[in-house]
C-alpha positions as CSV (number, residue, x, y, z in Angstrom):
1,M,27.7,-195.4,108.9
2,F,28.9,-192.0,107.7
3,T,30.3,-189.7,110.3
4,Q,30.8,-186.1,109.0
5,N,33.8,-184.2,110.2
6,Q,32.9,-181.3,112.5
7,A,35.1,-178.7,110.9
8,L,34.7,-175.8,113.4
9,R,35.2,-178.1,116.3
10,T,38.3,-179.7,114.7
11,L,40.0,-176.5,113.5
12,S,39.3,-174.7,116.9
13,S,41.0,-177.4,118.9
14,P,44.5,-176.8,120.3
15,E,45.6,-180.1,118.7
16,S,44.9,-178.7,115.3
17,R,46.6,-175.3,115.7
18,D,50.1,-176.2,114.5
19,R,48.9,-178.0,111.4
20,L,46.5,-175.2,110.5
21,E,49.1,-172.6,110.9
22,V,51.5,-174.5,108.5
23,V,48.9,-174.3,105.8
24,V,48.0,-170.7,106.4
25,A,51.6,-169.6,106.2
26,D,52.4,-171.6,103.1
27,P,52.9,-169.2,100.1
28,R,51.7,-171.9,97.7
29,F,48.1,-171.4,99.0
30,A,47.8,-167.7,98.3
31,T,44.1,-167.7,97.6
32,R,41.2,-168.6,99.9
33,R,40.2,-171.4,97.6
34,A,43.6,-172.9,97.4
35,M,44.0,-172.6,101.2
36,T,40.6,-174.2,101.8
37,R,41.3,-177.1,99.5
38,Q,44.6,-177.8,101.3
39,V,42.9,-177.6,104.7
40,C,40.3,-180.1,103.6
41,K,43.0,-182.4,102.4
42,V,45.1,-182.1,105.6
43,F,42.2,-182.6,108.0
44,K,40.3,-185.0,105.7
45,F,37.2,-182.9,105.5
46,A,35.1,-184.9,102.9
47,D,31.5,-185.9,102.5
48,A,30.2,-189.4,102.1
49,R,31.0,-189.3,98.4
50,R,34.6,-188.4,99.2
51,R,34.2,-184.8,97.8
52,L,36.1,-182.1,99.7
53,Q,33.8,-180.0,101.9
54,I,35.0,-176.7,100.4
55,A,31.9,-174.7,101.2
56,T,31.8,-175.8,104.9
57,C,35.5,-175.3,105.4
58,V,35.7,-171.8,103.9
59,T,32.8,-170.7,106.2
60,V,34.7,-172.1,109.2
61,L,38.0,-170.5,108.2
62,T,36.2,-167.2,107.8
63,K,34.8,-167.5,111.3
64,L,38.3,-168.2,112.7
65,A,39.6,-165.2,110.8
66,D,36.9,-163.0,112.3
67,R,37.9,-164.2,115.8
68,G,41.5,-163.3,115.1
69,R,42.7,-166.9,115.1
70,I,44.1,-166.9,111.5
71,D,44.8,-164.5,108.7
72,L,43.1,-165.2,105.4
73,P,44.1,-163.9,101.9
74,A,41.8,-161.1,100.5
75,P,38.6,-162.4,98.9
76,T,38.6,-162.7,95.1
77,N,34.9,-163.5,94.4
78,N,32.0,-161.1,94.5
79,Y,30.1,-162.8,97.3
80,T,33.0,-162.9,99.8
81,A,34.0,-159.4,98.9
82,G,30.6,-158.1,99.9
83,A,28.7,-158.0,96.7
84,G,26.2,-160.5,98.1
85,P,24.8,-163.6,96.4
86,R,23.4,-163.4,92.8
87,Q,19.9,-162.3,92.4
88,L,17.5,-161.5,89.5
89,P,17.4,-157.8,88.5
90,N,13.8,-157.5,89.7
91,A,11.5,-158.9,92.3
92,V,9.6,-162.1,91.4
93,P,5.9,-161.3,90.5
94,M,3.3,-162.5,93.0
95,P,1.2,-165.5,92.0
96,D,-1.8,-164.6,89.9
97,G,-5.2,-166.3,90.3
98,L,-4.1,-168.5,93.2
99,P,-7.2,-170.5,94.3
100,D,-8.4,-170.6,97.9
101,A,-7.7,-174.3,98.5
102,V,-4.5,-176.3,97.7
103,R,-6.5,-179.0,95.8
104,D,-7.4,-176.4,93.2
105,V,-3.8,-175.2,92.5
106,Q,-2.8,-176.1,89.0
107,D,0.6,-177.7,88.1
108,L,1.9,-177.5,91.6
109,T,5.5,-178.5,91.4
110,I,8.5,-178.6,93.8
111,V,11.8,-177.9,92.0
112,R,15.1,-178.8,93.6
113,V,17.7,-176.0,93.0
114,T,20.6,-177.4,91.1
115,D,22.1,-174.5,89.1
116,D,23.1,-170.8,89.3
117,T,19.9,-169.6,87.5
118,Q,17.7,-171.4,90.0
119,R,19.8,-170.2,92.9
120,A,19.4,-166.6,91.7
121,L,15.6,-167.1,91.6
122,W,15.7,-168.6,95.1
123,N,17.8,-165.8,96.5
124,T,15.4,-163.2,95.0
125,L,12.3,-164.8,96.4
126,L,13.8,-164.9,99.9
127,H,15.3,-161.5,99.8
128,H,12.1,-159.7,98.9
129,K,9.6,-161.8,100.9
130,H,11.2,-163.7,103.8
131,P,11.4,-161.7,107.1
132,R,14.9,-163.1,107.7
133,D,16.1,-162.6,104.1
134,M,18.4,-165.1,102.5
135,T,21.7,-166.3,103.9
136,K,24.8,-168.3,103.1
137,F,24.3,-171.6,104.8
138,C,27.3,-173.2,106.6
139,S,26.9,-176.7,105.3
140,A,24.8,-179.2,103.4
141,P,22.1,-176.8,101.9
142,M,19.1,-178.3,100.0
143,R,17.2,-175.6,98.3
144,Y,13.7,-175.9,96.7
145,I,11.4,-173.6,94.7
146,V,7.6,-174.1,94.6
147,T,6.1,-173.2,91.3
148,S,2.7,-173.6,89.6
149,A,0.5,-172.4,86.7
150,H,-0.2,-169.3,88.9
151,G,3.4,-168.4,89.3
152,Y,6.1,-169.0,91.9
153,L,4.5,-169.8,95.2
154,G,7.5,-170.1,97.5
155,A,10.9,-171.5,98.5
156,A,12.5,-173.6,101.2
157,C,15.9,-174.7,102.4
158,F,17.2,-177.4,104.7
159,S,20.8,-177.2,105.9
160,A,23.1,-178.6,108.6
161,A,21.8,-178.2,112.1
162,D,23.6,-176.2,114.9
163,L,26.3,-178.2,116.7
164,R,24.6,-177.6,120.0
165,M,21.0,-177.0,120.9
166,A,19.8,-177.7,124.4
167,A,16.2,-178.3,123.4
168,R,17.4,-180.9,120.9
169,E,20.0,-182.6,123.2
170,Y,17.4,-183.0,125.9
171,W,14.8,-184.5,123.5
172,M,17.4,-186.8,121.9
173,A,18.9,-187.9,125.2
174,W,22.1,-188.8,123.6
175,S,25.7,-188.9,125.0
176,D,28.5,-186.6,123.9
177,A,29.9,-189.3,121.8
178,Q,26.6,-190.0,120.1
179,Q,26.1,-186.2,119.6
180,K,29.4,-186.0,117.8
181,G,28.9,-189.1,115.7
182,Y,25.3,-188.6,114.7
183,Q,25.1,-184.8,114.4
184,P,25.2,-184.9,110.5
185,Y,21.9,-186.9,110.6
186,V,20.1,-183.9,112.0
187,V,19.2,-181.2,109.5
188,C,17.5,-177.8,110.0
189,L,14.5,-176.4,108.1
190,S,16.4,-173.1,107.8
191,R,14.1,-171.1,105.5
192,Y,10.4,-171.6,104.5
193,L,8.4,-169.1,102.4
194,M,4.9,-169.4,100.9
195,R,3.5,-166.5,99.0
196,G,-0.2,-165.7,98.6
197,R,-3.1,-167.1,100.6
198,C,-4.2,-170.6,99.9
199,K,-5.7,-172.9,102.5
200,R,-3.3,-175.8,103.6
201,L,-0.7,-174.9,101.0
202,A,2.1,-174.4,103.4
203,S,1.6,-177.7,105.3
204,H,0.9,-179.6,102.1
205,I,4.2,-178.4,100.5
206,L,6.1,-179.1,103.7
207,G,4.8,-182.6,103.9
208,R,5.9,-183.3,100.3
209,L,9.3,-181.8,101.0
210,L,9.8,-184.0,104.1
211,N,8.8,-187.1,102.0
212,R,11.4,-186.4,99.3
213,L,14.2,-184.9,101.5
214,P,15.9,-188.2,102.5
215,D,16.4,-189.4,98.9
216,D,17.4,-185.9,97.6
217,F,19.9,-185.6,100.5
218,D,21.3,-189.0,99.7
219,D,21.6,-188.1,96.1
220,Q,23.5,-184.9,96.9
221,Y,25.5,-185.9,100.0
222,G,25.6,-189.6,100.1
223,Y,23.5,-190.4,103.2
224,K,20.0,-189.9,104.5
225,P,19.2,-187.6,107.5
226,W,17.1,-188.9,110.4
227,I,15.7,-185.8,112.0
228,V,14.5,-182.4,110.8
229,E,14.5,-179.5,113.3
230,T,13.3,-175.9,113.1
231,C,12.6,-172.9,115.2
232,V,9.4,-170.8,115.2
233,D,9.6,-167.1,116.1
234,P,7.3,-166.0,118.9
235,D,5.5,-163.7,116.4
236,W,4.3,-166.8,114.4
237,N,2.0,-169.5,115.6
238,G,3.7,-172.3,113.6
239,T,0.3,-173.7,112.4
240,Y,1.8,-175.3,109.2
241,I,4.6,-176.8,111.3
242,K,2.2,-178.5,113.6
243,A,0.0,-179.6,110.7
244,A,3.0,-181.3,109.1
245,N,3.4,-183.4,112.3
246,F,6.4,-181.7,113.8
247,Q,6.7,-182.3,117.6
248,Y,7.2,-179.3,119.9
249,T,10.0,-180.0,122.4
250,D,10.9,-176.8,124.3
251,Q,11.8,-173.2,124.0
252,T,15.3,-172.3,122.8
253,A,17.6,-170.3,125.1
254,G,17.9,-167.7,122.3
255,G,17.7,-167.7,118.6
256,C,18.4,-170.9,116.7
257,R,21.6,-169.5,115.2
258,N,22.0,-166.2,117.2
259,P,21.8,-166.6,121.0
260,V,21.2,-162.8,121.5
261,E,17.7,-163.2,119.8
262,S,14.6,-163.9,121.8
263,P,13.7,-167.6,122.6
264,K,11.9,-169.5,119.9
265,A,9.6,-172.6,119.9
266,F,11.7,-175.6,118.9
267,Y,10.2,-178.4,116.8
268,V,11.5,-181.7,115.5
269,Y,10.3,-184.2,112.9
270,E,11.4,-187.8,112.6
271,L,12.3,-188.9,109.1
272,N,13.5,-192.2,110.4
273,H,11.4,-193.5,113.4
274,D,14.1,-196.0,114.3
């Protein structure tokens, strides 16, 4: 069974401080990328396919720098320097001629995002239409774009779940040791966007995504997740979430990823019923 390293927990621990400071102070690692690669090697941050977890680690190092724990070299890429993720020059046109019912949608296709061009399209869709905009996910993102003969209908992303979520821990009823070992097998539906009005489109697409997610995740990261979780803002009723057979568990104490936000409805979906 694959057990993913919890980078933030590991690098924040007193036991890791000396080893981390040695890497940070070494002049051979004068760029963020070089420093991140070395931290991954020293602490053995690798995924199930033994690839260094660069994206996860650089996010954690940035958090530690923001907290004053370490000093990082100045960023050299546009995103980290504040230019934001790549987008298309213009907003994506809304679907044209979208029928009222999902059964009448022509050439309905879910595309897994695998290159920079698709990612720019995904970013643009979320930036212009999702109430929470796009974001840089901490770990294990799986992005999708929904397209059709009528145009681009939406986008979605699954990513690593928060380390701690009281509503989840209560529902799972697992010990601290189980939580640490099995955490990677819980993923979060972090973004979901459907454009245009079409009956049952949102729940239909979500169902198809859940069916293919385990194999796509295994192809990308080398293991299959067991649970999908998501939060629903109080301004939304979560109809498509319920229609896709998510289970309501409880209210969160705050936002899913920002505790100062208002409580949200917390839902889970079992990909693996065992």
